[in-house]
BALOPA-438080 format. One record per residue: residue number from 1; residue in three letters; z, y, x of N, C-alpha, C in turn. Coordinates in steps of 0.05 Angstrom, whole numbers. Atoms other than C-alpha are relative to their C-alpha. Example, Ala and Ser with C-alpha at 12.3 -4.5 7.8 and 13.67 -1.06 7.14 Angstrom:
REM residues 2
+-----+------+--------+--------+--------+--------+--------+--------+--------+--------+--------+
:  nr : rest :    n.z :    n.y :    n.x :   ca.z :   ca.y :   ca.x :    c.z :    c.y :    c.x :
+-----+------+--------+--------+--------+--------+--------+--------+--------+--------+--------+
:   1 :  ala :      0 :    -24 :     18 :    156 :    -90 :    246 :      0 :     24 :     18 :
:   2 :  ser :     -1 :    -24 :    -16 :    143 :    -21 :    273 :     14 :     22 :    -15 :
+-----+------+--------+--------+--------+--------+--------+--------+--------+--------+--------+
This chain:
REM residues 180
+-----+------+--------+--------+--------+--------+--------+--------+--------+--------+--------+
:  nr : rest :    n.z :    n.y :    n.x :   ca.z :   ca.y :   ca.x :    c.z :    c.y :    c.x :
+-----+------+--------+--------+--------+--------+--------+--------+--------+--------+--------+
:   1 :  unk :      0 :    -24 :     17 :      0 :      0 :      0 :      0 :     25 :     18 :
:   2 :  unk :      3 :    -25 :    -16 :    -20 :     68 :     26 :     23 :     19 :     -6 :
:   3 :  unk :    -20 :    -21 :      5 :     34 :    122 :     35 :    -13 :     23 :    -15 :
:   4 :  unk :     10 :    -23 :     16 :     28 :    180 :    -14 :     -1 :     25 :     18 :
:   5 :  unk :      3 :    -25 :    -16 :      1 :    243 :     19 :      0 :     23 :    -20 :
:   6 :  unk :     -3 :    -23 :     17 :     20 :    309 :    -12 :    -22 :     20 :      7 :
:   7 :  unk :     22 :    -18 :     -5 :    -46 :    346 :    -13 :     -5 :     16 :    -26 :
:   8 :  unk :      5 :    -16 :     24 :    -71 :    400 :    -61 :    -14 :    -17 :    -22 :
:   9 :  unk :     13 :     16 :     20 :   -115 :    348 :    -95 :     19 :    -20 :    -13 :
:  10 :  unk :    -18 :     19 :     12 :    -56 :    301 :   -107 :     22 :     13 :    -16 :
:  11 :  unk :    -21 :    -14 :     15 :    -10 :    354 :   -137 :    -10 :      5 :    -29 :
:  12 :  unk :      9 :     -6 :     27 :    -10 :    364 :   -212 :     -7 :     30 :     -2 :
:  13 :  unk :     10 :    -27 :      3 :    -45 :    427 :   -235 :     23 :     18 :    -11 :
:  14 :  unk :    -20 :    -19 :     10 :      1 :    487 :   -245 :    -13 :     20 :    -19 :
:  15 :  unk :     12 :    -20 :     17 :     -8 :    537 :   -300 :     -7 :     25 :     17 :
:  16 :  unk :      9 :    -25 :    -14 :    -42 :    602 :   -279 :     24 :     18 :      5 :
:  17 :  unk :    -22 :    -19 :     -7 :      4 :    651 :   -244 :     -1 :     24 :    -20 :
:  18 :  unk :      2 :    -22 :     19 :    -22 :    703 :   -294 :     18 :     -4 :    -23 :
:  19 :  unk :    -18 :      6 :     23 :     15 :    669 :   -351 :     29 :      3 :      9 :
:  20 :  unk :    -28 :     -2 :     -9 :     78 :    663 :   -309 :      8 :     29 :      4 :
:  21 :  unk :     -6 :    -29 :     -4 :     74 :    737 :   -291 :      3 :     13 :    -27 :
:  22 :  unk :     -2 :    -11 :     27 :     61 :    754 :   -364 :     27 :     -6 :    -13 :
:  23 :  unk :    -26 :      8 :     12 :    121 :    714 :   -388 :     23 :     13 :     14 :
:  24 :  unk :    -22 :    -13 :    -15 :    164 :    741 :   -332 :      2 :     29 :     -8 :
:  25 :  unk :     -1 :    -29 :      8 :    145 :    812 :   -350 :     11 :      2 :    -28 :
:  26 :  unk :    -10 :      0 :     27 :    159 :    796 :   -423 :     30 :     -2 :     -1 :
:  27 :  unk :    -29 :      4 :     -1 :    229 :    771 :   -407 :     13 :     25 :     12 :
:  28 :  unk :    -11 :    -24 :    -12 :    240 :    831 :   -363 :      1 :     23 :    -21 :
:  29 :  unk :      1 :    -21 :     20 :    219 :    878 :   -419 :     21 :     -5 :    -21 :
:  30 :  unk :    -21 :      7 :     20 :    264 :    841 :   -469 :     27 :      6 :     11 :
:  31 :  unk :    -26 :     -6 :    -13 :    322 :    847 :   -420 :      5 :     30 :      1 :
:  32 :  unk :     -2 :    -29 :     -2 :    308 :    921 :   -411 :      8 :     11 :    -28 :
:  33 :  unk :     -6 :    -10 :     27 :    307 :    932 :   -486 :     28 :     -6 :     -8 :
:  34 :  unk :    -27 :      7 :      6 :    372 :    895 :   -493 :     20 :     18 :     14 :
:  35 :  unk :    -17 :    -17 :    -15 :    403 :    936 :   -439 :      0 :     29 :    -11 :
:  36 :  unk :      2 :    -27 :     11 :    378 :   1001 :   -469 :     16 :      1 :    -26 :
:  37 :  unk :    -15 :      0 :     25 :    406 :    983 :   -537 :     30 :     -2 :      6 :
:  38 :  unk :    -29 :      2 :     -7 :    472 :    963 :   -505 :     11 :     26 :     11 :
:  39 :  unk :     -9 :    -26 :    -12 :    476 :   1027 :   -465 :      3 :     21 :    -22 :
:  40 :  unk :     -2 :    -20 :     21 :    462 :   1068 :   -527 :     22 :     -5 :    -20 :
:  41 :  unk :    -21 :      5 :     20 :    509 :   1033 :   -574 :     27 :     -6 :     12 :
:  42 :  unk :    -26 :      5 :    -13 :    563 :   1003 :   -530 :      8 :     22 :     18 :
:  43 :  unk :     -6 :    -22 :    -18 :    558 :   1060 :   -481 :     15 :     22 :    -15 :
:  44 :  unk :    -14 :    -20 :     15 :    581 :   1105 :   -536 :     28 :     -8 :     -7 :
:  45 :  unk :    -27 :      9 :      5 :    643 :   1063 :   -543 :     19 :      9 :     21 :
:  46 :  unk :    -18 :    -10 :    -21 :    670 :   1090 :   -478 :    -11 :     26 :     11 :
:  47 :  unk :     10 :    -25 :    -10 :    666 :   1160 :   -450 :     -1 :      1 :     30 :
:  48 :  unk :      1 :     -2 :    -29 :    669 :   1142 :   -377 :     -2 :    -28 :     12 :
:  49 :  unk :      2 :     27 :    -13 :    661 :   1087 :   -326 :     25 :    -16 :     -2 :
:  50 :  unk :    -22 :     19 :      0 :    705 :   1027 :   -333 :     19 :      4 :    -24 :
:  51 :  unk :    -17 :     -2 :     24 :    731 :   1045 :   -402 :    -12 :    -20 :    -20 :
:  52 :  unk :      9 :     21 :     19 :    727 :    995 :   -458 :      1 :     10 :    -29 :
:  53 :  unk :      0 :     -6 :     28 :    729 :    991 :   -533 :     22 :     19 :     -9 :
:  54 :  unk :    -23 :    -15 :      9 :    796 :   1025 :   -537 :     -2 :     30 :      6 :
:  55 :  unk :      2 :    -28 :     -9 :    771 :   1092 :   -509 :    -20 :     16 :    -16 :
:  56 :  unk :     22 :    -15 :     12 :    711 :   1111 :   -550 :      0 :      2 :    -30 :
:  57 :  unk :      1 :     -3 :     28 :    687 :   1123 :   -620 :      5 :    -25 :    -16 :
:  58 :  unk :     -5 :     25 :     14 :    692 :   1050 :   -638 :     30 :     -5 :     -3 :
:  59 :  unk :    -29 :      4 :      1 :    767 :   1055 :   -627 :     12 :     18 :    -21 :
:  60 :  unk :    -11 :    -18 :     19 :    775 :   1110 :   -678 :     11 :     25 :     13 :
:  61 :  unk :    -11 :    -24 :    -14 :    795 :   1161 :   -624 :    -21 :     22 :      1 :
:  62 :  unk :     21 :    -20 :     -1 :    728 :   1198 :   -631 :    -11 :      3 :    -28 :
:  63 :  unk :     11 :     -5 :     27 :    705 :   1231 :   -695 :    -30 :     -4 :      0 :
:  64 :  unk :     29 :      6 :      2 :    635 :   1218 :   -721 :    -18 :     22 :     13 :
:  65 :  unk :     15 :    -22 :    -12 :    611 :   1287 :   -698 :     -1 :     -3 :     30 :
:  66 :  unk :     -1 :      4 :    -29 :    634 :   1275 :   -627 :    -16 :    -25 :      9 :
:  67 :  unk :     16 :     24 :     -6 :    604 :   1205 :   -628 :    -30 :      6 :     -1 :
:  68 :  unk :     28 :     -8 :      2 :    538 :   1235 :   -650 :     -9 :     16 :     25 :
:  69 :  unk :      7 :    -16 :    -24 :    539 :   1285 :   -592 :     -2 :    -19 :     24 :
:  70 :  unk :      1 :     19 :    -23 :    555 :   1229 :   -543 :    -25 :    -17 :     -1 :
:  71 :  unk :     24 :     17 :      3 :    499 :   1185 :   -570 :    -24 :     16 :      7 :
:  72 :  unk :     22 :    -17 :     -7 :    451 :   1243 :   -564 :     -2 :      4 :     31 :
:  73 :  unk :     -1 :     -4 :    -29 :    473 :   1254 :   -491 :    -10 :    -26 :     14 :
:  74 :  unk :      9 :     26 :    -12 :    462 :   1179 :   -476 :    -30 :     -3 :     -3 :
:  75 :  unk :     29 :      1 :      5 :    392 :   1182 :   -507 :    -14 :     18 :     19 :
:  76 :  unk :     12 :    -20 :    -18 :    376 :   1244 :   -467 :     -1 :    -11 :     29 :
:  77 :  unk :     -1 :     11 :    -27 :    398 :   1210 :   -402 :    -21 :    -22 :      4 :
:  78 :  unk :     19 :     22 :     -2 :    356 :   1148 :   -415 :    -28 :     11 :      1 :
:  79 :  unk :     27 :    -10 :      2 :    294 :   1186 :   -435 :     -7 :     17 :     25 :
:  80 :  unk :      6 :    -16 :    -24 :    300 :   1235 :   -376 :     -5 :    -18 :     24 :
:  81 :  unk :      4 :     18 :    -23 :    305 :   1176 :   -327 :    -28 :    -13 :      0 :
:  82 :  unk :     27 :     12 :      1 :    238 :   1149 :   -351 :    -22 :     20 :     -5 :
:  83 :  unk :     19 :    -21 :      5 :    204 :   1216 :   -358 :    -12 :     -2 :    -28 :
:  84 :  unk :      9 :      2 :     28 :    201 :   1208 :   -433 :     -5 :     27 :    -13 :
:  85 :  unk :      7 :    -24 :     15 :    179 :   1257 :   -485 :     23 :      9 :    -18 :
:  86 :  unk :    -20 :     -8 :     20 :    222 :   1299 :   -532 :      0 :    -17 :    -25 :
:  87 :  unk :      2 :     17 :     23 :    196 :   1256 :   -589 :     14 :    -27 :      5 :
:  88 :  unk :    -14 :     25 :     -7 :    220 :   1193 :   -554 :     30 :      4 :      0 :
:  89 :  unk :    -29 :     -5 :      0 :    288 :   1224 :   -543 :     11 :      2 :    -29 :
:  90 :  unk :     -9 :     -2 :     27 :    293 :   1242 :   -616 :      1 :    -27 :    -15 :
:  91 :  unk :      1 :     26 :     13 :    272 :   1173 :   -639 :     22 :    -19 :     10 :
:  92 :  unk :    -21 :     17 :    -12 :    319 :   1137 :   -591 :     28 :      9 :     -9 :
:  93 :  unk :    -26 :    -10 :      9 :    377 :   1182 :   -610 :      5 :     -8 :    -29 :
:  94 :  unk :     -3 :      9 :     29 :    364 :   1166 :   -684 :      6 :    -30 :     -2 :
:  95 :  unk :     -5 :     29 :      0 :    363 :   1091 :   -669 :     29 :     -5 :      8 :
:  96 :  unk :    -28 :      4 :     -9 :    428 :   1095 :   -630 :     20 :     10 :    -20 :
:  97 :  unk :    -18 :    -10 :     20 :    461 :   1138 :   -682 :      2 :    -18 :    -24 :
:  98 :  unk :      0 :     19 :     23 :    440 :   1090 :   -737 :     17 :    -25 :      7 :
:  99 :  unk :    -16 :     24 :     -8 :    469 :   1031 :   -698 :     29 :      7 :      1 :
: 100 :  unk :    -28 :     -8 :     -2 :    533 :   1069 :   -684 :     12 :      3 :    -28 :
: 101 :  unk :    -10 :     -3 :     28 :    540 :   1087 :   -758 :      5 :    -27 :    -12 :
: 102 :  unk :     -4 :     27 :     12 :    531 :   1014 :   -777 :     22 :    -15 :     13 :
: 103 :  unk :    -20 :     15 :    -15 :    578 :    988 :   -723 :     28 :     11 :     -2 :
: 104 :  unk :    -27 :    -12 :     -1 :    636 :   1037 :   -728 :     19 :    -12 :    -21 :
: 105 :  unk :    -18 :     12 :     19 :    664 :   1007 :   -792 :     12 :    -27 :      9 :
: 106 :  unk :    -10 :     25 :    -11 :    673 :    942 :   -754 :     25 :      3 :     16 :
: 107 :  unk :    -24 :     -4 :    -17 :    727 :    973 :   -711 :     25 :     -6 :    -15 :
: 108 :  unk :    -25 :      5 :     16 :    778 :    969 :   -767 :      3 :    -30 :     -5 :
: 109 :  unk :     -1 :     29 :      4 :    760 :    896 :   -779 :     10 :    -14 :     26 :
: 110 :  unk :     -9 :     11 :    -26 :    770 :    881 :   -705 :     30 :      5 :      4 :
: 111 :  unk :    -29 :     -7 :     -2 :    837 :    917 :   -705 :     17 :    -17 :    -19 :
: 112 :  unk :    -14 :     16 :     20 :    858 :    880 :   -768 :      2 :    -29 :     10 :
: 113 :  unk :      0 :     27 :    -11 :    839 :    814 :   -735 :     21 :     -3 :     22 :
: 114 :  unk :    -20 :      1 :    -21 :    883 :    830 :   -675 :     28 :      0 :    -12 :
: 115 :  unk :    -26 :     -1 :     14 :    941 :    848 :   -721 :      7 :    -27 :    -12 :
: 116 :  unk :     -5 :     26 :     13 :    933 :    783 :   -759 :      6 :    -21 :     21 :
: 117 :  unk :     -6 :     20 :    -21 :    931 :    743 :   -694 :     28 :      3 :     10 :
: 118 :  unk :    -27 :     -5 :     -9 :    996 :    775 :   -672 :     20 :    -12 :    -21 :
: 119 :  unk :    -17 :     10 :     22 :   1027 :    758 :   -740 :      1 :    -31 :      1 :
: 120 :  unk :      1 :     29 :     -1 :   1003 :    686 :   -734 :     16 :    -11 :     24 :
: 121 :  unk :    -15 :      9 :    -23 :   1033 :    680 :   -665 :     31 :      3 :     -4 :
: 122 :  unk :    -29 :     -4 :      5 :   1100 :    707 :   -689 :     11 :    -17 :    -21 :
: 123 :  unk :     -9 :     17 :     23 :   1104 :    660 :   -748 :     17 :    -23 :     11 :
: 124 :  unk :    -18 :     22 :     -8 :   1159 :    607 :   -744 :    -15 :    -27 :      3 :
: 125 :  unk :     16 :     25 :     -2 :   1106 :    552 :   -754 :    -29 :      8 :      5 :
: 126 :  unk :     29 :     -4 :     -6 :   1035 :    546 :   -729 :    -17 :     -7 :    -24 :
: 127 :  unk :     18 :      5 :     22 :    985 :    554 :   -785 :    -28 :     -2 :     11 :
: 128 :  unk :     26 :      5 :    -13 :    923 :    522 :   -755 :    -23 :      8 :    -19 :
: 129 :  unk :     22 :     -8 :     18 :    882 :    534 :   -818 :     -4 :     30 :      0 :
: 130 :  unk :      2 :    -29 :     -1 :    898 :    608 :   -817 :    -13 :     10 :     26 :
: 131 :  unk :     11 :     -7 :    -26 :    881 :    612 :   -743 :    -30 :     -6 :      0 :
: 132 :  unk :     28 :      6 :      2 :    815 :    577 :   -756 :    -15 :     19 :    -18 :
: 133 :  unk :     13 :    -20 :     18 :    799 :    624 :   -814 :     -4 :     26 :     15 :
: 134 :  unk :      2 :    -25 :    -16 :    813 :    684 :   -769 :    -22 :     -3 :     21 :
: 135 :  unk :     20 :      4 :    -21 :    770 :    655 :   -714 :    -28 :      1 :    -12 :
: 136 :  unk :     26 :      0 :     13 :    712 :    643 :   -762 :     -8 :     28 :     -9 :
: 137 :  unk :      5 :    -28 :      9 :    718 :    714 :   -790 :     -8 :     17 :     24 :
: 138 :  unk :      6 :    -16 :    -24 :    718 :    744 :   -719 :    -28 :     -8 :     11 :
: 139 :  unk :     27 :      9 :     -9 :    657 :    702 :   -700 :    -22 :     12 :    -17 :
: 140 :  unk :     20 :    -11 :     18 :    620 :    725 :   -762 :     -3 :     30 :      5 :
: 141 :  unk :      0 :    -28 :     -7 :    639 :    797 :   -744 :    -17 :      5 :     25 :
: 142 :  unk :     15 :     -2 :    -25 :    613 :    788 :   -673 :    -30 :     -6 :     -4 :
: 143 :  unk :     28 :      7 :      6 :    549 :    756 :   -700 :    -14 :     23 :    -13 :
: 144 :  unk :     12 :    -23 :     14 :    537 :    815 :   -746 :     -5 :     23 :     20 :
: 145 :  unk :      4 :    -21 :    -20 :    547 :    864 :   -688 :    -23 :     -7 :     18 :
: 146 :  unk :     22 :      8 :    -18 :    501 :    823 :   -644 :    -27 :      3 :    -14 :
: 147 :  unk :     25 :     -4 :     15 :    447 :    824 :   -698 :     -8 :     29 :      0 :
: 148 :  unk :      6 :    -28 :      1 :    453 :    899 :   -704 :     -8 :     11 :     27 :
: 149 :  unk :      8 :     -7 :    -27 :    450 :    907 :   -628 :    -29 :     -9 :      5 :
: 150 :  unk :     27 :     10 :     -4 :    387 :    864 :   -627 :    -21 :     17 :    -15 :
: 151 :  unk :     18 :    -18 :     15 :    355 :    907 :   -681 :     -4 :     26 :     15 :
: 152 :  unk :      2 :    -25 :    -14 :    371 :    970 :   -642 :    -16 :     -4 :     26 :
: 153 :  unk :     15 :      6 :    -24 :    344 :    937 :   -579 :    -30 :     -1 :     -5 :
: 154 :  unk :     28 :      2 :      6 :    278 :    920 :   -611 :    -12 :     27 :     -8 :
: 155 :  unk :      9 :    -27 :      8 :    272 :    989 :   -643 :     -3 :     18 :     24 :
: 156 :  unk :      2 :    -17 :    -24 :    286 :   1023 :   -577 :    -23 :     -9 :     18 :
: 157 :  unk :     22 :     10 :    -16 :    237 :    979 :   -540 :    -27 :      9 :    -10 :
: 158 :  unk :     26 :     -9 :     11 :    182 :    999 :   -587 :     -5 :     30 :      5 :
: 159 :  unk :      3 :    -29 :     -6 :    194 :   1073 :   -571 :    -10 :      5 :     28 :
: 160 :  unk :      8 :     -3 :    -28 :    186 :   1065 :   -496 :    -26 :    -15 :      6 :
: 161 :  unk :     24 :     14 :     -9 :    121 :   1046 :   -461 :      9 :    -23 :     18 :
: 162 :  unk :     -8 :     21 :    -18 :    121 :    982 :   -420 :      7 :     10 :     28 :
: 163 :  unk :     -6 :    -12 :    -26 :    120 :   1024 :   -357 :     27 :     13 :      0 :
: 164 :  unk :    -26 :    -13 :      2 :    180 :   1064 :   -380 :     22 :    -21 :     -1 :
: 165 :  unk :    -20 :     21 :      1 :    218 :   1000 :   -396 :      5 :    -12 :     28 :
: 166 :  unk :     -3 :     11 :    -27 :    205 :    973 :   -326 :     14 :     20 :     17 :
: 167 :  unk :    -13 :    -21 :    -16 :    225 :   1039 :   -295 :     30 :      1 :     -7 :
: 168 :  unk :    -28 :     -1 :      8 :    290 :   1040 :   -335 :     14 :    -25 :     10 :
: 169 :  unk :    -13 :     24 :    -10 :    304 :    968 :   -317 :      6 :      1 :     30 :
: 170 :  unk :     -4 :     -3 :    -29 :    295 :    983 :   -243 :     23 :     18 :      6 :
: 171 :  unk :    -22 :    -18 :     -5 :    343 :   1041 :   -247 :     27 :    -13 :     -8 :
: 172 :  unk :    -25 :     14 :      9 :    394 :   1000 :   -286 :      8 :    -21 :     20 :
: 173 :  unk :     -5 :     22 :    -19 :    388 :    943 :   -237 :     13 :     12 :     26 :
: 174 :  unk :    -11 :    -13 :    -23 :    402 :    991 :   -179 :     29 :      8 :     -6 :
: 175 :  unk :    -27 :     -8 :      8 :    463 :   1018 :   -216 :     20 :    -23 :     -1 :
: 176 :  unk :    -17 :     24 :      2 :    489 :    948 :   -226 :      5 :    -12 :     28 :
: 177 :  unk :     -5 :      9 :    -27 :    486 :    938 :   -151 :    -15 :    -26 :      7 :
: 178 :  unk :     14 :     25 :     -5 :    436 :    881 :   -153 :    -25 :      5 :     16 :
: 179 :  unk :     24 :     -5 :    -17 :    381 :    915 :   -113 :    -25 :     -5 :    -14 :
: 180 :  unk :     27 :      3 :     10 :    310 :    894 :   -123 :     -1 :    -10 :    -26 :
+-----+------+--------+--------+--------+--------+--------+--------+--------+--------+--------+
């Protein structure tokens, strides 16, 4: 029996690199859009670096007017980084504000869930059914928020050109400290 020789003729055919590049670019654009939506909606949840849900409008510490100003500022920053147009800024700000308006009522439900969890922990007996109910409610809440984020992501992606999305992704990647 002859030993197998690894030659180009003996290798299985690979799909065209063009398809791979297309799919890779598609995933990159999807990731950019997700990041943009996250920056616009979650970014408005904190007013500074390293602050979380407890510091921004989602925590109830920021009134809707202030949240709207902050969302506008975030949209302005994103659009200016990609040399966007005033129309793009206006559309992205409206998308972010709509998402924030939809998501802000969830903050009270999240706080209520935390209070209920504390009550369940303090109870003299463990109520596994109540804990499971709370868990299911919180998962449903997170799923609803995730769906709204995805909608904002897709809406934002449609406003930017593919080149702008790549430019924004490159800047975001540098900020995250991941380099190329």
